[in-house]
N, CA, C and O atoms as CSV, one atom per row, in Angstrom:
chain,resi,resn,atom,element,x,y,z
A,1,UNK,N,N,-75.117,-67.603,163.907
A,1,UNK,CA,C,-75.969,-68.732,163.576
A,1,UNK,C,C,-76.184,-69.550,164.849
A,1,UNK,O,O,-75.238,-69.786,165.601
A,2,UNK,N,N,-77.402,-69.974,165.090
A,2,UNK,CA,C,-77.728,-70.698,166.306
A,2,UNK,C,C,-77.506,-72.199,166.183
A,2,UNK,O,O,-77.688,-72.935,167.153
A,3,UNK,N,N,-77.109,-72.663,164.984
A,3,UNK,CA,C,-76.903,-74.078,164.752
A,3,UNK,C,C,-75.472,-74.341,164.312
A,3,UNK,O,O,-74.825,-73.491,163.700
A,4,UNK,N,N,-74.998,-75.525,164.633
A,4,UNK,CA,C,-73.725,-76.000,164.101
A,4,UNK,C,C,-74.093,-77.005,163.014
A,4,UNK,O,O,-74.825,-77.960,163.272
A,5,UNK,N,N,-73.596,-76.798,161.821
A,5,UNK,CA,C,-73.914,-77.660,160.694
A,5,UNK,C,C,-72.661,-78.432,160.319
A,5,UNK,O,O,-71.625,-77.851,159.994
A,6,UNK,N,N,-72.777,-79.757,160.370
A,6,UNK,CA,C,-71.668,-80.630,160.037
A,6,UNK,C,C,-71.984,-81.352,158.733
A,6,UNK,O,O,-73.134,-81.705,158.472
A,7,UNK,N,N,-70.967,-81.567,157.923
A,7,UNK,CA,C,-71.133,-82.213,156.635
A,7,UNK,C,C,-70.226,-83.433,156.559
A,7,UNK,O,O,-69.041,-83.356,156.884
A,8,UNK,N,N,-70.789,-84.561,156.126
A,8,UNK,CA,C,-70.001,-85.779,155.951
A,8,UNK,C,C,-70.208,-86.301,154.535
A,8,UNK,O,O,-71.340,-86.574,154.137
A,9,UNK,N,N,-69.129,-86.441,153.772
A,9,UNK,CA,C,-69.270,-86.934,152.403
A,9,UNK,C,C,-69.522,-88.436,152.369
A,9,UNK,O,O,-68.935,-89.194,153.140
A,10,UNK,N,N,-70.391,-88.849,151.475
A,10,UNK,CA,C,-70.608,-90.256,151.159
A,10,UNK,C,C,-70.320,-90.420,149.674
A,10,UNK,O,O,-69.726,-89.524,149.075
A,11,UNK,N,N,-70.707,-91.502,149.071
A,11,UNK,CA,C,-70.321,-91.755,147.681
A,11,UNK,C,C,-70.848,-90.688,146.723
A,11,UNK,O,O,-70.052,-90.024,146.058
A,12,UNK,N,N,-72.157,-90.508,146.634
A,12,UNK,CA,C,-72.732,-89.570,145.672
A,12,UNK,C,C,-73.450,-88.395,146.311
A,12,UNK,O,O,-74.084,-87.607,145.609
A,13,UNK,N,N,-73.365,-88.262,147.619
A,13,UNK,CA,C,-74.066,-87.189,148.294
A,13,UNK,C,C,-73.411,-86.899,149.636
A,13,UNK,O,O,-72.438,-87.550,150.015
A,14,UNK,N,N,-73.945,-85.927,150.343
A,14,UNK,CA,C,-73.420,-85.507,151.633
A,14,UNK,C,C,-74.516,-85.618,152.682
A,14,UNK,O,O,-75.672,-85.286,152.423
A,15,UNK,N,N,-74.147,-86.082,153.849
A,15,UNK,CA,C,-75.071,-86.095,154.971
A,15,UNK,C,C,-74.842,-84.799,155.734
A,15,UNK,O,O,-73.713,-84.468,156.096
A,16,UNK,N,N,-75.919,-84.076,155.971
A,16,UNK,CA,C,-75.864,-82.811,156.698
A,16,UNK,C,C,-76.498,-83.045,158.070
A,16,UNK,O,O,-77.634,-83.509,158.171
A,17,UNK,N,N,-75.754,-82.720,159.113
A,17,UNK,CA,C,-76.241,-82.882,160.478
A,17,UNK,C,C,-76.296,-81.498,161.102
A,17,UNK,O,O,-75.301,-80.774,161.123
A,18,UNK,N,N,-77.467,-81.137,161.608
A,18,UNK,CA,C,-77.675,-79.825,162.210
A,18,UNK,C,C,-77.845,-80.029,163.715
A,18,UNK,O,O,-78.712,-80.782,164.160
A,19,UNK,N,N,-76.997,-79.342,164.491
A,19,UNK,CA,C,-77.042,-79.475,165.941
A,19,UNK,C,C,-77.226,-78.103,166.591
A,19,UNK,O,O,-76.815,-77.077,166.047
A,20,UNK,N,N,-77.850,-78.113,167.761
A,20,UNK,CA,C,-77.988,-76.900,168.556
A,20,UNK,C,C,-76.599,-76.469,169.005
A,20,UNK,O,O,-75.840,-77.276,169.540
A,21,UNK,N,N,-76.265,-75.199,168.788
A,21,UNK,CA,C,-74.949,-74.676,169.121
A,21,UNK,C,C,-74.631,-74.798,170.610
A,21,UNK,O,O,-73.498,-75.102,170.982
A,22,UNK,N,N,-75.617,-74.564,171.447
A,22,UNK,CA,C,-75.381,-74.548,172.897
A,22,UNK,C,C,-75.359,-75.937,173.511
A,22,UNK,O,O,-74.497,-76.237,174.337
A,23,UNK,N,N,-76.302,-76.791,173.116
A,23,UNK,CA,C,-76.455,-78.087,173.772
A,23,UNK,C,C,-75.840,-79.245,172.993
A,23,UNK,O,O,-75.593,-80.305,173.568
A,24,UNK,N,N,-75.587,-79.067,171.698
A,24,UNK,CA,C,-75.098,-80.151,170.871
A,24,UNK,C,C,-76.187,-81.119,170.452
A,24,UNK,O,O,-75.913,-82.118,169.786
A,25,UNK,N,N,-77.439,-80.823,170.845
A,25,UNK,CA,C,-78.579,-81.680,170.523
A,25,UNK,C,C,-78.812,-81.714,169.014
A,25,UNK,O,O,-78.741,-80.687,168.337
A,26,UNK,N,N,-79.092,-82.921,168.496
A,26,UNK,CA,C,-79.400,-83.083,167.087
A,26,UNK,C,C,-80.733,-82.413,166.778
A,26,UNK,O,O,-81.744,-82.698,167.421
A,27,UNK,N,N,-80.729,-81.530,165.800
A,27,UNK,CA,C,-81.945,-80.846,165.370
A,27,UNK,C,C,-82.522,-81.550,164.150
A,27,UNK,O,O,-83.724,-81.806,164.077
A,28,UNK,N,N,-81.662,-81.855,163.204
A,28,UNK,CA,C,-82.124,-82.448,161.951
A,28,UNK,C,C,-80.940,-83.044,161.208
A,28,UNK,O,O,-79.796,-82.630,161.396
A,29,UNK,N,N,-81.236,-84.024,160.361
A,29,UNK,CA,C,-80.232,-84.587,159.459
A,29,UNK,C,C,-80.898,-84.797,158.106
A,29,UNK,O,O,-82.055,-85.211,158.036
A,30,UNK,N,N,-80.169,-84.514,157.039
A,30,UNK,CA,C,-80.689,-84.696,155.690
A,30,UNK,C,C,-79.525,-84.867,154.730
A,30,UNK,O,O,-78.371,-84.681,155.114
A,31,UNK,N,N,-79.815,-85.217,153.498
A,31,UNK,CA,C,-78.763,-85.407,152.505
A,31,UNK,C,C,-78.881,-84.350,151.407
A,31,UNK,O,O,-79.963,-83.843,151.113
A,32,UNK,N,N,-77.729,-84.039,150.815
A,32,UNK,CA,C,-77.656,-83.100,149.699
A,32,UNK,C,C,-76.667,-83.615,148.672
A,32,UNK,O,O,-75.735,-84.347,149.004
A,33,UNK,N,N,-76.876,-83.228,147.416
A,33,UNK,CA,C,-75.860,-83.507,146.407
A,33,UNK,C,C,-74.759,-82.451,146.541
A,33,UNK,O,O,-74.834,-81.579,147.408
A,34,UNK,N,N,-73.755,-82.530,145.695
A,34,UNK,CA,C,-72.618,-81.625,145.822
A,34,UNK,C,C,-72.997,-80.152,145.659
A,34,UNK,O,O,-72.521,-79.304,146.414
A,35,UNK,N,N,-73.846,-79.845,144.684
A,35,UNK,CA,C,-74.222,-78.437,144.493
A,35,UNK,C,C,-75.064,-77.941,145.675
A,35,UNK,O,O,-74.944,-76.782,146.070
A,36,UNK,N,N,-75.910,-78.802,146.239
A,36,UNK,CA,C,-76.671,-78.431,147.428
A,36,UNK,C,C,-75.759,-78.164,148.609
A,36,UNK,O,O,-75.971,-77.220,149.369
A,37,UNK,N,N,-74.744,-79.003,148.758
A,37,UNK,CA,C,-73.762,-78.793,149.831
A,37,UNK,C,C,-73.031,-77.469,149.646
A,37,UNK,O,O,-72.788,-76.743,150.610
A,38,UNK,N,N,-72.684,-77.162,148.399
A,38,UNK,CA,C,-72.008,-75.894,148.113
A,38,UNK,C,C,-72.921,-74.709,148.414
A,38,UNK,O,O,-72.477,-73.710,148.979
A,39,UNK,N,N,-74.205,-74.820,148.033
A,39,UNK,CA,C,-75.157,-73.742,148.342
A,39,UNK,C,C,-75.253,-73.530,149.847
A,39,UNK,O,O,-75.186,-72.397,150.323
A,40,UNK,N,N,-75.408,-74.612,150.590
A,40,UNK,CA,C,-75.518,-74.521,152.043
A,40,UNK,C,C,-74.280,-73.858,152.629
A,40,UNK,O,O,-74.386,-72.989,153.494
A,41,UNK,N,N,-73.120,-74.264,152.164
A,41,UNK,CA,C,-71.871,-73.685,152.649
A,41,UNK,C,C,-71.812,-72.183,152.398
A,41,UNK,O,O,-71.399,-71.421,153.272
A,42,UNK,N,N,-72.221,-71.758,151.214
A,42,UNK,CA,C,-72.191,-70.329,150.883
A,42,UNK,C,C,-73.197,-69.542,151.725
A,42,UNK,O,O,-72.893,-68.446,152.195
A,43,UNK,N,N,-74.390,-70.099,151.915
A,43,UNK,CA,C,-75.368,-69.431,152.784
A,43,UNK,C,C,-74.828,-69.329,154.219
A,43,UNK,O,O,-75.030,-68.315,154.887
A,44,UNK,N,N,-74.149,-70.369,154.685
A,44,UNK,CA,C,-73.585,-70.360,156.043
A,44,UNK,C,C,-72.479,-69.316,156.197
A,44,UNK,O,O,-72.177,-68.882,157.308
A,45,UNK,N,N,-71.883,-68.921,155.083
A,45,UNK,CA,C,-70.868,-67.866,155.103
A,45,UNK,C,C,-71.494,-66.478,155.147
A,45,UNK,O,O,-70.791,-65.469,155.201
A,46,UNK,N,N,-72.834,-66.439,155.122
A,46,UNK,CA,C,-73.527,-65.162,155.220
A,46,UNK,C,C,-73.911,-64.542,153.889
A,46,UNK,O,O,-74.388,-63.408,153.850
A,47,UNK,N,N,-73.710,-65.264,152.804
A,47,UNK,CA,C,-74.065,-64.721,151.494
A,47,UNK,C,C,-75.577,-64.723,151.308
A,47,UNK,O,O,-76.277,-65.585,151.839
A,48,UNK,N,N,-76.073,-63.744,150.545
A,48,UNK,CA,C,-77.493,-63.748,150.188
A,48,UNK,C,C,-77.675,-64.564,148.913
A,48,UNK,O,O,-76.698,-65.007,148.309
A,49,UNK,N,N,-78.932,-64.764,148.504
A,49,UNK,CA,C,-79.239,-65.624,147.365
A,49,UNK,C,C,-78.558,-65.151,146.079
A,49,UNK,O,O,-78.101,-65.976,145.288
A,50,UNK,N,N,-78.484,-63.851,145.863
A,50,UNK,CA,C,-77.835,-63.334,144.651
A,50,UNK,C,C,-76.347,-63.664,144.632
A,50,UNK,O,O,-75.810,-64.080,143.606
A,51,UNK,N,N,-75.687,-63.477,145.769
A,51,UNK,CA,C,-74.253,-63.774,145.855
A,51,UNK,C,C,-73.995,-65.272,145.704
A,51,UNK,O,O,-73.024,-65.679,145.066
A,52,UNK,N,N,-74.867,-66.088,146.293
A,52,UNK,CA,C,-74.732,-67.543,146.168
A,52,UNK,C,C,-74.885,-67.952,144.707
A,52,UNK,O,O,-74.104,-68.759,144.203
A,53,UNK,N,N,-75.877,-67.407,144.030
A,53,UNK,CA,C,-76.096,-67.731,142.615
A,53,UNK,C,C,-74.886,-67.331,141.769
A,53,UNK,O,O,-74.460,-68.087,140.896
A,54,UNK,N,N,-74.338,-66.152,142.026
A,54,UNK,CA,C,-73.160,-65.706,141.281
A,54,UNK,C,C,-71.986,-66.644,141.503
A,54,UNK,O,O,-71.297,-67.025,140.557
A,55,UNK,N,N,-71.763,-67.011,142.747
A,55,UNK,CA,C,-70.643,-67.889,143.085
A,55,UNK,C,C,-70.812,-69.270,142.435
A,55,UNK,O,O,-69.868,-69.809,141.857
A,56,UNK,N,N,-72.020,-69.834,142.535
A,56,UNK,CA,C,-72.272,-71.147,141.938
A,56,UNK,C,C,-72.150,-71.110,140.419
A,56,UNK,O,O,-71.664,-72.061,139.807
A,57,UNK,N,N,-72.592,-70.013,139.814
A,57,UNK,CA,C,-72.475,-69.850,138.373
A,57,UNK,C,C,-71.010,-69.945,137.948
A,57,UNK,O,O,-70.685,-70.566,136.936
A,58,UNK,N,N,-70.142,-69.327,138.728
A,58,UNK,CA,C,-68.709,-69.377,138.433
A,58,UNK,C,C,-68.131,-70.759,138.732
A,58,UNK,O,O,-67.343,-71.285,137.946
A,59,UNK,N,N,-68.519,-71.352,139.872
A,59,UNK,CA,C,-67.976,-72.645,140.286
A,59,UNK,C,C,-68.305,-73.754,139.288
A,59,UNK,O,O,-67.461,-74.595,138.978
A,60,UNK,N,N,-69.543,-73.743,138.789
A,60,UNK,CA,C,-70.006,-74.810,137.909
A,60,UNK,C,C,-70.033,-74.415,136.436
A,60,UNK,O,O,-70.442,-75.201,135.582
A,61,UNK,N,N,-69.595,-73.194,136.145
A,61,UNK,CA,C,-69.533,-72.690,134.770
A,61,UNK,C,C,-70.865,-72.857,134.033
A,61,UNK,O,O,-70.928,-73.409,132.935
A,62,UNK,N,N,-71.928,-72.358,134.681
A,62,UNK,CA,C,-73.263,-72.365,134.086
A,62,UNK,C,C,-73.836,-70.950,134.160
A,62,UNK,O,O,-73.441,-70.171,135.028
A,63,UNK,N,N,-74.759,-70.610,133.266
A,63,UNK,CA,C,-75.350,-69.272,133.285
A,63,UNK,C,C,-76.066,-68.995,134.613
A,63,UNK,O,O,-76.718,-69.877,135.173
A,64,UNK,N,N,-75.940,-67.790,135.095
A,64,UNK,CA,C,-76.556,-67.422,136.374
A,64,UNK,C,C,-78.070,-67.598,136.338
A,64,UNK,O,O,-78.683,-67.923,137.355
A,65,UNK,N,N,-78.674,-67.385,135.172
A,65,UNK,CA,C,-80.119,-67.560,135.049
A,65,UNK,C,C,-80.529,-69.003,135.359
A,65,UNK,O,O,-81.606,-69.251,135.901
A,66,UNK,N,N,-79.675,-69.922,135.016
A,66,UNK,CA,C,-79.932,-71.337,135.255
A,66,UNK,C,C,-79.811,-71.679,136.745
A,66,UNK,O,O,-80.512,-72.563,137.237
A,67,UNK,N,N,-78.939,-70.991,137.450
A,67,UNK,CA,C,-78.656,-71.271,138.855
A,67,UNK,C,C,-79.616,-70.537,139.795
A,67,UNK,O,O,-79.988,-71.069,140.841
A,68,UNK,N,N,-80.010,-69.342,139.433
A,68,UNK,CA,C,-80.777,-68.473,140.337
A,68,UNK,C,C,-82.056,-69.115,140.859
A,68,UNK,O,O,-82.347,-69.024,142.051
A,69,UNK,N,N,-82.809,-69.749,140.001
A,69,UNK,CA,C,-84.070,-70.370,140.421
A,69,UNK,C,C,-83.813,-71.460,141.462
A,69,UNK,O,O,-84.522,-71.543,142.465
A,70,UNK,N,N,-82.802,-72.293,141.225
A,70,UNK,CA,C,-82.466,-73.349,142.180
A,70,UNK,C,C,-82.041,-72.776,143.524
A,70,UNK,O,O,-82.407,-73.308,144.572
A,71,UNK,N,N,-81.277,-71.704,143.499
A,71,UNK,CA,C,-80.806,-71.086,144.737
A,71,UNK,C,C,-81.988,-70.541,145.543
A,71,UNK,O,O,-82.047,-70.730,146.758
A,72,UNK,N,N,-82.917,-69.875,144.881
A,72,UNK,CA,C,-84.089,-69.327,145.571
A,72,UNK,C,C,-84.923,-70.451,146.184
A,72,UNK,O,O,-85.362,-70.345,147.329
A,73,UNK,N,N,-85.142,-71.524,145.426
A,73,UNK,CA,C,-85.916,-72.663,145.948
A,73,UNK,C,C,-85.212,-73.309,147.133
A,73,UNK,O,O,-85.856,-73.678,148.115
A,74,UNK,N,N,-83.888,-73.447,147.044
A,74,UNK,CA,C,-83.115,-74.032,148.138
A,74,UNK,C,C,-83.194,-73.140,149.377
A,74,UNK,O,O,-83.340,-73.634,150.495
A,75,UNK,N,N,-83.098,-71.836,149.177
A,75,UNK,CA,C,-83.202,-70.894,150.296
A,75,UNK,C,C,-84.560,-71.005,150.977
A,75,UNK,O,O,-84.646,-70.930,152.202
A,76,UNK,N,N,-85.616,-71.182,150.198
A,76,UNK,CA,C,-86.955,-71.349,150.777
A,76,UNK,C,C,-87.030,-72.606,151.631
A,76,UNK,O,O,-87.629,-72.595,152.706
A,77,UNK,N,N,-86.414,-73.705,151.147
A,77,UNK,CA,C,-86.414,-74.951,151.932
A,77,UNK,C,C,-85.636,-74.783,153.230
A,77,UNK,O,O,-86.064,-75.270,154.276
A,78,UNK,N,N,-84.496,-74.097,153.171
A,78,UNK,CA,C,-83.728,-73.849,154.389
A,78,UNK,C,C,-84.516,-72.984,155.348
A,78,UNK,O,O,-84.476,-73.196,156.560
A,79,UNK,N,N,-85.237,-72.004,154.810
A,79,UNK,CA,C,-86.051,-71.126,155.632
A,79,UNK,C,C,-87.159,-71.918,156.343
A,79,UNK,O,O,-87.431,-71.683,157.520
A,80,UNK,N,N,-87.794,-72.853,155.630
A,80,UNK,CA,C,-88.836,-73.678,156.231
A,80,UNK,C,C,-88.289,-74.529,157.367
A,80,UNK,O,O,-89.005,-74.826,158.323
A,81,UNK,N,N,-87.032,-74.919,157.268
A,81,UNK,CA,C,-86.401,-75.708,158.312
A,81,UNK,C,C,-85.836,-74.805,159.422
A,81,UNK,O,O,-85.220,-75.288,160.373
A,82,UNK,N,N,-86.053,-73.506,159.287
A,82,UNK,CA,C,-85.535,-72.498,160.224
A,82,UNK,C,C,-84.008,-72.486,160.270
A,82,UNK,O,O,-83.418,-72.146,161.296
A,83,UNK,N,N,-83.370,-72.856,159.158
A,83,UNK,CA,C,-81.921,-72.826,159.067
A,83,UNK,C,C,-81.395,-71.559,158.401
A,83,UNK,O,O,-80.199,-71.272,158.430
A,84,UNK,N,N,-82.307,-70.818,157.806
A,84,UNK,CA,C,-81.941,-69.592,157.105
A,84,UNK,C,C,-83.089,-68.626,157.201
A,84,UNK,O,O,-84.247,-69.003,157.024
A,85,UNK,N,N,-82.773,-67.384,157.481
A,85,UNK,CA,C,-83.811,-66.362,157.533
A,85,UNK,C,C,-83.714,-65.527,156.265
A,85,UNK,O,O,-82.707,-64.864,156.016
A,86,UNK,N,N,-84.797,-65.570,155.453
A,86,UNK,CA,C,-84.791,-64.773,154.229
A,86,UNK,C,C,-85.947,-63.795,154.271
A,86,UNK,O,O,-86.133,-63.019,153.334
């Protein structure tokens, strides 16, 4: 991964800071809720969308069908930010 992604918890959400791995330059900062933070973490571990959906389904005890659509949409947003290649 060409970016270093740092996560800082706040009261109801997480601040995500994306920095260039080589220079430490700030690329982007945004906020996520807990499930978004978990999705990002799983994608950063190299999981694909199907594996992320399966893992989240187990973590949050919800049907995979309910999670899959959110995971795909989240992956598309990460891809637009050039944080994930799908």
